C-alpha positions as CSV (number, residue, x, y, z in Angstrom):
1,X,8.7,-15.3,9.2
2,X,8.1,-16.6,12.6
3,X,9.5,-14.3,15.3
4,X,8.4,-14.5,18.8
5,X,6.5,-17.6,19.9
6,X,2.9,-17.4,18.6
7,X,3.5,-14.5,16.3
8,X,4.1,-14.2,12.6
9,X,5.5,-11.4,10.7
10,X,5.5,-10.2,7.1
11,X,8.2,-7.9,6.3
12,X,10.1,-6.0,3.6
13,X,13.6,-4.5,4.2
14,X,14.2,-1.2,2.5
15,X,17.1,1.3,3.1
16,X,14.8,4.1,4.2
17,X,12.3,2.0,6.2
18,X,14.5,-0.9,7.7
19,X,11.5,-3.1,8.2
20,X,7.8,-2.9,8.0
21,X,6.4,-5.7,9.9
22,X,2.7,-6.7,9.8
23,X,2.1,-8.7,13.0
24,X,-0.7,-11.0,13.6
25,X,-1.4,-13.2,16.6
26,X,-1.7,-16.8,16.2
27,X,-1.7,-17.7,19.8
28,X,-2.3,-16.0,23.2
29,X,-1.1,-12.5,23.6
30,X,2.0,-12.0,25.8
31,X,3.5,-8.7,26.7
32,X,3.1,-5.2,25.1
33,X,3.7,-4.4,21.4
34,X,7.0,-2.8,22.6
35,X,8.2,-6.0,24.1
36,X,7.3,-8.1,21.0
37,X,9.0,-5.5,18.6
38,X,12.0,-5.6,20.9
39,X,12.2,-9.4,20.8
40,X,11.8,-9.3,17.0
41,X,14.5,-6.7,16.6
42,X,16.8,-8.8,18.9
43,X,16.2,-12.0,16.9
44,X,16.8,-10.3,13.5
45,X,19.9,-8.4,14.7
46,X,21.6,-11.5,16.0
47,X,20.8,-13.3,12.8
48,X,22.1,-10.6,10.5
49,X,25.3,-10.0,12.6
50,X,25.9,-13.8,12.5
51,X,25.4,-13.7,8.8
52,X,27.8,-10.9,8.3
53,X,30.2,-12.1,11.0
54,X,29.8,-8.9,13.0
55,X,29.3,-8.6,16.8
56,X,27.1,-6.1,18.4
57,X,26.3,-3.9,15.3
58,X,23.1,-1.9,15.5
59,X,20.8,-2.2,12.5
60,X,17.7,-0.4,13.7
61,X,16.5,3.1,14.0
62,X,15.9,4.3,17.6
63,X,12.2,4.0,17.5
64,X,9.2,2.5,15.5
65,X,5.9,3.4,14.2
66,X,3.0,1.3,15.3
67,X,-0.5,1.4,14.0
68,X,-3.6,-0.5,14.9
69,X,-5.1,-2.2,11.8
70,X,-8.9,-1.8,12.2
71,X,-10.3,-3.7,9.3
72,X,-9.6,-6.2,6.5
73,X,-9.4,-3.5,3.8
74,X,-6.8,-1.6,5.8
75,X,-4.9,-4.8,6.4
76,X,-4.9,-5.5,2.6
77,X,-3.7,-1.9,1.8
78,X,-0.8,-2.3,4.3
79,X,0.1,-5.8,2.9
80,X,0.1,-4.2,-0.7
81,X,2.3,-1.4,0.5
82,X,4.8,-3.9,1.9
83,X,4.8,-6.0,-1.3
84,X,5.3,-2.8,-3.5
85,X,8.1,-1.3,-1.3
86,X,11.0,-3.0,-3.3
87,X,9.6,-1.7,-6.7
88,X,9.0,1.7,-5.3
89,X,12.7,1.9,-4.0
90,X,13.8,1.9,-7.7
91,X,12.4,5.3,-8.1
92,X,12.8,6.8,-4.5
93,X,14.7,10.1,-4.3
94,X,16.5,8.7,-1.2
95,X,17.9,5.7,-3.2
96,X,21.5,6.6,-3.9
97,X,21.3,4.7,-7.3
98,X,18.7,7.2,-8.5
99,X,19.8,10.5,-10.0
100,X,17.9,13.8,-10.1
101,X,17.7,15.5,-13.6
102,X,18.0,19.1,-13.4
103,X,15.0,20.5,-15.4
104,X,11.7,22.3,-14.8
105,X,10.3,19.6,-12.7
106,X,11.6,16.8,-10.4
107,X,12.4,13.9,-12.8
108,X,14.1,10.9,-11.3
109,X,16.1,8.4,-13.3
110,X,17.8,5.1,-12.4
């Protein structure tokens, strides 16, 4: 997905995470990471609100977690985490469609 000019993002939307972007520059760097995330959130919010015919609805948590990716292995681990997120949501205890079984251990079922 192309967000701000010169930046691309890979993301996975999940109920507990909202969005997990991997941002990689493809052009000259402009502004801080906060400004870039702010612009990204603004663009996505406008598109989602337009799609759902809502005006001014907030879809984001108040803050975000940023992390500097230091090497190719770390980048690949983060990419895999993003790819695996939808599958992992099916067994996540915060997923309202997952029920906890009362037994000796914590067993989750869908």
